[in-house]
C-alpha positions in Angstrom: 50.7 -25.4 -9.0 48.3 -27.3 -11.3 49.2 -30.7 -9.7 48.5 -29.3 -6.2 45.2 -27.8 -7.2 44.1 -31.1 -8.9 44.6 -33.1 -5.6 41.7 -31.2 -4.1 38.4 -33.1 -5.0 36.3 -31.1 -7.4 32.8 -30.2 -6.2 30.1 -27.8 -7.4 30.7 -25.6 -4.4 34.5 -25.4 -5.2 33.8 -24.6 -8.9 31.3 -21.8 -8.1 33.5 -20.3 -5.5 36.3 -20.1 -8.0 34.0 -18.6 -10.5 33.0 -15.9 -8.2 36.6 -15.1 -7.3 37.4 -15.0 -11.0 34.7 -12.6 -11.8 35.6 -10.4 -8.8 39.1 -10.0 -10.0 38.7 -9.8 -13.8 35.0 -9.2 -14.6 32.3 -11.3 -15.9 33.7 -11.3 -19.4 36.6 -13.5 -18.1 34.4 -16.2 -16.9 34.7 -19.1 -19.4 34.7 -22.9 -18.8 38.2 -23.1 -20.2 39.6 -20.2 -17.9 37.8 -21.6 -14.9 39.2 -25.0 -15.4 42.7 -23.6 -15.7 42.2 -21.8 -12.4 41.2 -25.0 -10.8 43.9 -27.0 -12.3 41.6 -29.4 -14.2 40.4 -30.1 -17.7 37.4 -28.1 -18.9 35.3 -31.2 -19.6 35.4 -32.1 -15.9 33.5 -29.0 -15.0 30.4 -30.2 -17.0 29.8 -33.0 -14.6 28.9 -30.4 -12.0 27.6 -27.5 -14.2 26.4 -28.9 -17.5 26.4 -25.5 -19.5 27.6 -21.9 -19.2 24.0 -20.8 -18.2 24.1 -23.3 -15.4 27.4 -21.9 -14.3 26.0 -18.4 -14.3 22.9 -19.3 -12.4 25.2 -21.1 -9.9 27.2 -17.9 -9.4 24.0 -16.0 -8.7 23.0 -18.6 -6.1 26.5 -18.4 -4.6 26.3 -14.7 -4.1 22.7 -15.0 -2.6 24.2 -17.6 -0.2 26.5 -14.8 1.1 23.4 -12.7 1.9 21.9 -15.6 3.8 25.1 -16.2 5.8 25.4 -12.5 6.6 21.9 -12.5 8.3 22.0 -16.0 9.6 22.8 -14.9 13.3 20.3 -12.1 13.3 17.5 -12.3 15.9 14.3 -13.7 14.3 11.7 -13.2 17.1 10.7 -10.3 19.2 12.3 -7.9 16.8 10.3 -5.2 14.8 9.6 -6.4 11.3 11.1 -3.2 9.8 14.3 -3.8 11.7 14.6 -7.3 10.3 13.8 -6.2 6.8 16.2 -3.4 7.0 19.0 -5.5 8.3 18.3 -8.0 5.5 18.4 -5.4 2.7 21.5 -3.6 4.1 23.4 -6.9 4.4 22.4 -7.7 0.8 23.8 -4.3 -0.1 27.2 -5.0 1.4 27.3 -8.3 -0.5 26.5 -6.4 -3.8 29.3 -3.8 -3.1 31.7 -6.7 -2.8 30.4 -8.1 -6.1 29.3 -5.0 -8.0 29.0 -7.0 -11.3 26.1 -8.9 -9.7 23.2 -6.5 -10.6 24.2 -6.6 -14.2 24.4 -10.5 -14.1 21.0 -10.8 -12.5 19.4 -8.7 -15.3 20.7 -11.2 -17.9 19.2 -14.4 -16.4 16.7 -16.1 -18.8 15.1 -17.9 -15.8 15.1 -17.1 -12.1 17.4 -19.4 -10.1 15.5 -21.3 -7.4 17.5 -19.6 -4.6 16.1 -16.2 -5.7 12.5 -17.5 -5.1 13.6 -19.0 -1.7 15.2 -15.6 -0.8 12.1 -13.6 -1.5 9.9 -16.3 0.3 11.9 -15.5 3.4 11.2 -11.8 3.1 7.5 -12.5 2.6 7.7 -14.8 5.7 8.9 -11.9 7.8 6.0 -9.7 6.5 3.3 -12.2 7.0 4.5 -13.0 10.5 4.2 -9.3 11.2 0.5 -9.2 10.2 0.6 -8.3 6.6 -1.9 -9.5 4.2 -0.6 -11.4 1.2 -2.1 -8.6 -0.9 -0.2 -5.8 0.9 3.0 -7.9 1.0 2.7 -8.4 -2.7 2.5 -4.8 -3.3 5.3 -4.2 -1.0 7.6 -6.3 -3.0 6.7 -4.4 -6.1 7.4 -1.1 -4.2 10.8 -2.5 -3.0 11.9 -3.3 -6.5 15.5 -4.6 -6.5 16.1 -3.3 -3.0 15.8 -6.7 -1.4 18.9 -7.7 -3.4 20.8 -4.6 -2.1 20.7 -2.1 -5.0 18.3 0.0 -6.9 17.7 0.2 -10.6 18.3 3.8 -11.7 16.0 5.9 -13.9 18.9 8.1 -15.1 22.5 7.0 -16.0 24.1 10.2 -17.4 27.6 9.0 -17.7 30.0 6.7 -15.9 28.9 4.8 -12.7 31.1 7.1 -10.6 29.2 10.2 -11.8 32.5 12.2 -12.6 31.8 15.0 -15.0 35.0 14.3 -16.9 33.9 10.6 -17.4 30.3 11.3 -18.0 28.4 14.2 -19.6 30.6 17.1 -20.7 30.0 20.8 -19.6 28.6 21.6 -23.0 26.1 18.6 -22.9 25.0 19.7 -19.5 24.6 23.3 -20.6 22.5 22.1 -23.5 20.4 20.0 -21.2 19.8 22.9 -18.9 18.2 24.9 -21.7 15.8 22.1 -22.6 15.2 20.5 -19.1 16.3 22.9 -16.5 15.0 21.1 -13.5 16.6 17.7 -14.5 19.8 19.5 -15.3 19.8 21.2 -11.8 19.2 17.9 -10.1 22.1 16.2 -11.9 24.4 19.1 -11.1 23.4 19.0 -7.4 23.3 15.3 -6.9 26.4 13.9 -8.8 28.4 12.1 -6.3 32.1 12.3 -5.5 34.0 9.7 -7.7 35.2 8.0 -4.5 31.6 7.1 -3.4 31.4 3.3 -3.6 28.1 2.9 -5.5 26.4 0.4 -7.7 25.1 3.0 -10.1 25.0 6.8 -10.8 22.8 7.7 -7.8 22.8 4.5 -5.9 24.5 5.9 -2.8 24.3 4.5 0.8 22.4 7.5 2.0 19.8 7.3 -0.9 19.5 3.6 -0.5 18.7 3.9 3.3 16.4 7.0 2.7 14.3 5.1 0.2 14.3 2.0 2.3 13.1 3.8 5.4 10.5 5.7 3.6 9.0 2.5 2.2 9.2 0.7 5.6 7.4 3.6 7.5 4.8 3.8 4.9 4.1 0.1 4.9 3.9 0.1 8.7 1.1 2.8 8.5 -0.8 0.6 6.0 -0.2 -2.6 8.1 -1.5 -1.0 11.2 
């Protein structure tokens, strides 16, 4: 198996594809140069020719996942389409990619510098807005309002337990009862909004319905300001 793998020429793209596959199957903690080299059937030192350090590897993984978003929207119509439809399609495509790689939001938050492809990704979003008649000032404010939504997820204010929101895995009944006495409105919201554990989310209350609700709210408000 190792001999067969080694016959395929090593490239940066092949290394990064293997890295993403490894993290998908075993988590970001499993990603080491030694383990990645073993999966590729090469010596660990040969990876450093393509990615000189672990940080470069992680940045490359980020860029590889962003490339999936670009590919998912590559065939979408660019002209004659409402700007909101284009942005909405872009963000929802990004969300589907993030759901395939739920470790990606956490990895993004650890980057010491922003990989160049992230800047290019946001430049494309700005281009859609400027072409639609936005000023750079309003487009800048829009990016602040969108937060992490262009990348397909939202950063949550509250995280009261496990990501699946299950009461048995998160806050206990006693803890919720104590919270209800001190902060009744927050406790009532938590009780009403905890999702079914089968809901495939990227965080406690980052459900598909909530993501689209927030996105449409922002897009409609920005359209009023643009007009």
